[in-house]
C-alpha positions, 0 to 999 in steps of 0.5 A, a space after each residue: 505412279 504418284 497420287 494426289 486422290 488425297 491432295 486437298 491443295 496444293 502450292 505452285 513448287 508442289 505444281 511445277 514437280 506434277 508438271 514435271 512429274 505427268 511429263 514424266 507419266 510419273 502421274 497423272 492429272 487435269 491441271 484446269 484454268 477457271 478464269 477469264 479468257 482475257 486473263 489466260 491470254 496475258 499468261 498461263 501456266 505452261 501444262 493448263 488442259 482448259 479454259 473453264 471460268 467461272 462465269 460461265 461455269 452454269 453452262 460447262 460445270 456438268 459436262 466437266 463433273 460427269 465426264 470428268 469425274 473419275 479425274 484428279 483435276 486441278 484447279 488454278 487461278 488467279 490467286 487461289 479463291 475462284 479455283 477453291 470456289 470451283 472445287 468446293 461445288 465438284 466436291 460438295 456435289 461427289 468430286 472427292 479428288 478435286 484440288 486447288 492450287 493454292 496462290 495462284 499463277 501469283 505465286 506459280 514461278 514455272 513456267 508460262 505462256 501467252 495467247 
């Protein structure tokens, strides 16, 4: 199985490949979109496991940390800025297996969904 544990960020082309590998059972991770509902509904990466907006981080951050502390998580947003901020907060609190999708959905050429 492929490991992502030592990655700090992934590019859009790498994410597309990892999503295909995950579908084949070759890698395991969560993909979390941290944009707002409206942005998510307009377009999101196909394969996102959850929407956790940065605007409501205070309401979901601790619970997410507790539930997924040992899991590899890739955070994505529009450009990689908000997801990078969320990544840093989790890293500063001891969650080291968090990865930022560098470039966000604006740089993603893979399959996307609406709604």
